[in-house]
C-alpha positions, -999 to 999 in steps of 0.1 A, spaced: 265 -210 149 293 -215 124 287 -238 96 309 -270 96 338 -270 71 338 -295 43 359 -327 46 381 -317 15 389 -284 31 398 -300 64 422 -323 46 438 -294 28 442 -275 61 458 -305 77 483 -306 48 496 -273 61 511 -293 90 532 -313 65 550 -282 52 585 -285 65 601 -254 49 593 -223 29 617 -208 5 614 -176 -17 635 -166 -46 634 -146 -78 625 -171 -106 628 -146 -135 640 -110 -140 635 -91 -172 654 -59 -178 649 -34 -207 683 -19 -218 683 12 -238 695 12 -264 711 -23 -259 729 -45 -234 765 -35 -231 790 -63 -239 808 -60 -206 776 -63 -186 766 -94 -206 799 -111 -199 799 -103 -162 763 -114 -157 770 -147 -174 799 -153 -151 781 -143 -119 749 -161 -126 762 -192 -142 739 -188 -171 738 -162 -199 710 -137 -201 689 -142 -232 668 -117 -253 631 -116 -253 608 -102 -278 587 -73 -264 550 -79 -258 521 -58 -247 522 -71 -212 553 -52 -204 538 -19 -214 571 -2 -220 572 36 -217 577 54 -251 613 62 -244 622 25 -238 604 10 -268 635 11 -289 655 -7 -263 661 -45 -259 646 -68 -232 668 -94 -216 659 -122 -193 679 -135 -163 667 -168 -149 670 -172 -111 695 -144 -107 720 -148 -80 727 -122 -52 761 -115 -69 744 -108 -103 718 -85 -87 745 -66 -67 765 -61 -99 735 -48 -117 728 -24 -88 763 -10 -90 761 -5 -128 728 12 -133 741 43 -152 765 53 -180 789 79 -167 799 109 -188 823 129 -167 813 140 -133 781 158 -140 761 137 -165 748 102 -161 723 82 -181 704 51 -170 714 19 -187 683 -2 -179 650 -5 -160 634 -35 -144 605 -46 -166 593 -78 -150 600 -98 -118 586 -132 -109 588 -140 -72 585 -177 -64 575 -191 -30 579 -228 -26 561 -245 3 583 -276 8 564 -307 19 571 -342 31 557 -360 0 541 -355 -34 507 -363 -19 511 -336 7 523 -312 -20 491 -319 -39 469 -312 -8 488 -280 0 485 -269 -37 448 -276 -36 445 -254 -5 462 -225 -23 441 -229 -54 409 -229 -34 417 -202 -9 444 -179 -23 430 -145 -33 449 -118 -51 441 -83 -38 429 -57 -63 421 -85 -87 390 -69 -103 367 -90 -125 394 -112 -140 389 -150 -144 413 -177 -135 427 -201 -161 441 -236 -159 467 -250 -183 474 -287 -175 483 -287 -138 491 -250 -136 466 -224 -124 468 -187 -134 447 -160 -117 442 -142 -150 436 -153 -186 444 -119 -200 475 -98 -204 478 -79 -172 505 -62 -150 500 -87 -122 494 -124 -123 498 -154 -100 508 -190 -110 503 -221 -89 512 -257 -93 522 -287 -71 531 -314 -96 568 -305 -99 596 -304 -73 611 -272 -61 637 -256 -84 658 -252 -52 663 -290 -51 646 -292 -17 619 -317 -29 582 -318 -34 564 -284 -30 533 -264 -36 546 -236 -58 532 -201 -57 546 -175 -81 538 -137 -80 544 -122 -114 548 -84 -119 549 -70 -154 557 -35 -167 583 -9 -155 557 11 -136 543 -20 -116 578 -31 -106 585 5 -94 553 7 -74 559 -26 -56 595 -18 -50 610 -46 -71 632 -22 -90 654 -19 -60 681 -44 -69 701 -39 -37 671 -49 -17 664 -79 -39 701 -90 -36 697 -91 2 668 -116 0 631 -117 -6 608 -109 23 581 -132 10 557 -127 39 556 -89 35 550 -93 -2 523 -119 3 505 -98 29 506 -68 6 494 -86 -25 472 -114 -14 451 -130 13 435 -164 21 397 -165 19 374 -192 32 337 -194 24 315 -219 43 279 -228 33 264 -200 53 288 -175 38 280 -187 3 243 -185 10 246 -149 21 266 -141 -11 240 -156 -34 211 -140 -15 227 -105 -18 234 -109 -55 198 -121 -61 183 -92 -42 205 -67 -62 194 -83 -95 157 -82 -84 160 -45 -74 178 -36 -107 154 -53 -130 124 -41 -110 134 -5 -118 142 -11 -155 113 -4 -180 105 -35 -199 127 -57 -177 129 -94 -183 101 -109 -163 115 -144 -164 148 -133 -149 130 -112 -123 108 -142 -114 138 -165 -111 158 -141 -89 127 -136 -67 122 -173 -63 159 -178 -55 156 -153 -26 123 -168 -14 136 -203 -16 166 -195 6 142 -184 34 120 -215 31 
């Protein structure tokens, strides 16, 4: 028999019905130019994007390859399709007909997915559902971190992170939303995920494919949590039991935890 869901979880699931639209877009694009951003590219990007790209100081999260560490990193906020298409057509310096050299590489991409809701209250409930049930694949042993009303899936510098909040309206101007942002750092990570393909990015973000590849929703009822705790307690009991001079108090506590769950 399946354990009943909690009332808060039922409220959060019901909030999914109040999502009236879903929109995905690139919130931030970082490009490393080597050795520097050409003037003609800067001027054209500023014209096509409506805002000028700005330089960013390199940090360890970008993990630039050695040949790029002397380059300069530039940020383009919410790049338009026209700006992305222009970058795609100007990826190399040309030297005659036989020699070409790359101008830049994509070093970071932030993909935003806004779940537009009917009200701020519904946005909060949808955001709570994401915070409680969203799981990043291949996450490892990293811990989540909260700063004010924003939740991050990692507190350390990493090549992948996720940001979630629901206290601000969508940057698209469509109203209240639960905001989910997939952040990919480093040249290698962007290449592996396929986010260095600017032509594909210019044609639009396939948010569902990216979410299915990078994440999943996980629900744990009371019975599932009980099985999880029991398995961990048994593992601990077995490990300490085979360790010379093991901590008897910890062994006793784990054994009592297993026994109590069967009482």
